[in-house]
C-alpha positions as CSV (number, residue, x, y, z in Angstrom):
1,M,10.0,8.7,4.9
2,E,9.4,12.2,3.9
3,K,9.4,11.3,0.2
4,K,6.8,8.5,0.9
5,V,4.5,10.9,2.6
6,E,4.9,13.4,-0.2
7,T,4.2,10.8,-2.9
8,Y,1.1,9.5,-0.8
9,A,-0.3,13.0,-0.6
10,V,0.1,13.7,-4.3
11,D,-1.5,10.3,-5.1
12,L,-4.4,11.0,-2.7
13,Y,-4.9,14.4,-4.3
14,H,-5.1,13.0,-7.8
15,Q,-7.6,10.4,-6.5
16,T,-9.9,13.0,-4.7
17,K,-9.0,16.3,-6.3
18,N,-9.7,17.8,-2.9
19,F,-7.0,19.4,-0.7
20,A,-9.2,19.2,2.4
21,V,-9.4,15.4,2.2
22,V,-5.6,15.2,1.8
23,S,-5.0,17.5,4.7
24,K,-7.4,15.5,7.0
25,E,-5.8,12.2,6.0
26,L,-2.3,13.3,6.6
27,N,-3.3,14.9,9.9
28,T,-4.8,11.6,10.9
29,H,-1.6,9.8,10.2
30,R,0.5,12.4,12.0
31,K,-1.6,11.9,15.1
32,N,-1.4,8.1,15.0
33,I,2.4,8.4,14.7
34,Q,2.6,10.8,17.6
35,G,0.5,8.4,19.7
36,W,2.8,5.5,18.9
37,V,5.9,7.5,19.7
38,K,4.4,8.5,23.1
39,Q,3.4,5.0,23.9
40,F,6.8,3.7,23.0
41,S,8.5,6.3,25.2
42,E,6.3,5.2,28.1
43,D,6.3,1.4,27.7
44,G,9.6,0.7,26.0
45,M,10.2,-1.7,23.2
46,V,8.6,-4.8,24.8
47,G,5.5,-3.0,25.9
48,F,5.1,-1.4,22.5
49,I,5.4,-4.7,20.6
50,E,3.0,-6.5,23.0
51,K,0.3,-3.7,22.3
52,H,1.1,-3.1,18.6
53,G,3.1,-6.0,17.3
54,R,0.6,-7.6,15.1
55,K,-0.7,-4.4,13.7
56,S,2.6,-2.7,13.1
57,G,4.5,-5.7,12.0
58,A,7.1,-5.1,14.8
59,I,9.1,-8.2,15.6
60,L,11.1,-8.6,18.8
61,Y,14.3,-10.4,18.1
62,K,16.2,-12.2,20.9
63,S,19.9,-12.4,20.7
64,K,21.3,-15.9,20.8
65,F,23.7,-14.7,23.4
66,D,20.9,-13.9,25.9
């Protein structure tokens, strides 16, 4: 994950040639991830998937033994 973020930041810098834009973009992603983690810790897996399933690609698998 760290490598993907680093690669993304380098690519974004080469596109914009502006460190401020890169910093702002990465900060936005960080805030989004922190919000998802907070929501997940409050609602658990089922609540998280119900709210973010389609957007995040999260899928809830049911065991065949349930």
